[in-house]
C-alpha positions as CSV (number, residue, x, y, z in Angstrom):
1,M,0.0,0.1,0.1
2,T,1.3,3.5,-1.0
3,T,1.3,5.8,2.1
4,N,1.1,9.6,2.2
5,E,4.7,9.6,3.1
6,D,5.5,7.8,-0.2
7,L,3.7,10.4,-2.1
8,Y,5.0,13.4,-0.3
9,P,4.9,16.4,-1.0
10,L,2.0,15.5,-3.5
11,F,-1.5,16.0,-2.1
12,T,-0.3,18.0,0.9
13,D,-1.0,21.6,1.5
14,V,1.9,23.1,-0.1
15,P,1.6,27.0,-0.4
16,M,1.9,27.9,-4.1
17,S,1.7,31.3,-5.8
18,T,-0.5,31.9,-8.8
19,D,2.7,32.4,-10.7
20,D,4.0,29.0,-9.6
21,A,0.7,27.3,-10.4
22,T,0.5,28.9,-13.8
23,A,4.0,27.8,-14.7
24,I,3.2,24.3,-13.7
25,V,0.0,24.2,-15.6
26,A,1.9,25.3,-18.7
27,A,4.6,22.6,-18.1
28,L,1.7,20.1,-17.7
29,K,0.3,21.2,-21.0
30,D,3.6,20.9,-22.6
31,I,4.2,17.4,-21.3
32,A,0.7,16.3,-22.3
33,E,1.3,17.7,-25.9
34,S,4.5,15.7,-26.2
35,D,2.3,12.7,-27.4
36,G,-0.7,14.5,-28.2
37,M,-3.2,16.0,-25.6
38,H,-5.9,13.5,-24.5
39,D,-9.3,14.5,-22.9
40,D,-8.2,12.8,-19.5
41,E,-5.0,14.8,-19.4
42,L,-6.9,17.9,-19.9
43,R,-9.4,17.0,-17.2
44,M,-6.5,16.4,-14.9
45,I,-5.0,19.7,-15.6
46,E,-8.3,21.3,-15.0
47,G,-8.6,19.5,-11.7
48,F,-5.2,20.8,-10.7
49,V,-6.4,24.3,-11.3
50,E,-9.6,23.8,-9.4
51,M,-7.7,22.2,-6.5
52,L,-5.5,25.3,-6.2
53,N,-8.4,27.8,-6.5
54,A,-6.0,29.5,-9.0
55,D,-7.0,32.7,-10.7
56,F,-6.9,31.3,-14.3
57,D,-8.6,28.9,-16.6
58,A,-6.9,25.7,-17.7
59,N,-8.1,26.3,-21.2
60,E,-6.7,29.9,-21.5
61,Q,-3.7,30.4,-23.7
62,L,-0.6,30.1,-21.7
63,A,2.8,31.1,-22.7
64,P,4.8,28.1,-23.9
65,M,6.7,26.5,-21.4
66,T,10.2,24.9,-21.4
67,P,12.1,23.1,-18.6
68,A,14.7,26.0,-18.4
69,A,11.7,28.5,-18.1
70,L,10.0,26.4,-15.4
71,A,13.2,26.3,-13.5
72,A,13.6,30.0,-13.7
73,R,10.1,30.5,-12.4
74,V,9.7,27.8,-9.8
75,T,12.6,28.0,-7.3
76,D,11.1,26.4,-4.3
77,P,12.4,22.8,-4.0
78,T,9.2,21.4,-2.6
79,I,7.2,23.0,-5.3
80,R,9.6,21.7,-7.9
81,M,9.1,18.2,-6.6
82,V,5.3,18.6,-6.8
83,A,5.7,19.8,-10.5
84,I,7.5,16.6,-11.3
85,Q,5.1,14.3,-9.5
86,C,2.2,16.1,-11.3
87,G,3.9,15.4,-14.5
88,V,4.2,11.7,-13.9
89,L,0.5,11.5,-12.7
90,L,-0.4,13.4,-15.9
91,A,1.4,10.9,-18.1
92,W,-0.8,8.2,-16.5
93,A,-4.1,10.2,-17.0
94,D,-4.9,8.5,-20.2
95,G,-3.7,5.1,-18.9
96,A,-0.5,4.9,-20.8
97,F,2.9,6.5,-19.8
98,S,4.5,7.2,-23.3
99,D,8.2,7.3,-23.9
100,K,7.8,10.9,-25.3
101,E,6.1,11.9,-22.0
102,R,8.7,10.2,-19.9
103,A,11.6,11.9,-21.9
104,R,9.8,15.4,-21.5
105,I,9.4,14.9,-17.8
106,A,12.9,13.8,-17.4
107,E,14.0,17.1,-19.1
108,Y,11.8,19.0,-16.6
109,A,13.3,17.0,-13.7
110,E,16.9,17.6,-14.8
111,A,16.2,21.4,-15.2
112,L,14.6,21.6,-11.8
113,G,17.4,19.9,-10.0
114,V,15.7,16.5,-9.5
115,T,18.4,13.9,-9.7
116,G,17.9,10.9,-11.9
117,E,17.7,8.7,-8.8
118,A,15.0,10.9,-7.2
119,Y,13.0,11.0,-10.6
120,E,13.2,7.1,-10.9
121,K,11.8,6.9,-7.4
122,I,9.0,9.4,-8.1
123,E,8.0,7.5,-11.3
124,R,8.3,4.2,-9.6
125,V,6.1,5.1,-6.5
126,I,3.4,7.0,-8.6
127,T,3.3,4.2,-11.3
128,K,2.8,1.6,-8.5
129,W,0.2,3.6,-6.8
130,V,-1.8,4.3,-10.1
131,K,-1.6,0.7,-11.2
132,A,-2.7,-0.5,-7.8
133,G,-5.7,1.8,-7.9
134,D,-4.6,2.4,-4.3
135,F,-6.2,6.0,-4.0
136,G,-6.8,5.8,-0.2
137,P,-4.0,8.1,1.0
138,V,-5.4,11.1,-1.0
139,M,-8.8,10.4,0.3
140,A,-7.7,10.3,4.0
């Protein structure tokens, strides 16, 4: 069973500015578009926006995001970790984690200073959690 500790800091009350949230949403759109945006991915992005009570619409035109641009805008290490975790979750939103999505998330992880080992752990934990359908920790 996946625990809240395994998923930390995802699904915790991490304070995030609108600028950080906007940058992460733009990065998520970039990741989703790496293999073609799917409806499930768009719904997940919209859910992220709703969860944050952010002051923007997930469908609005956002400036294109790159790994370097995200790294310049999001400097808090915890929020950087959340961004990568959200990227992995997004990749699973349509039921398939493509090689293109994995490569793009890895580029973001590298730019954000998330080591290869740390990224592999994030992917492993979230993949196990998604495949198990073990959504208890987020509901607790």
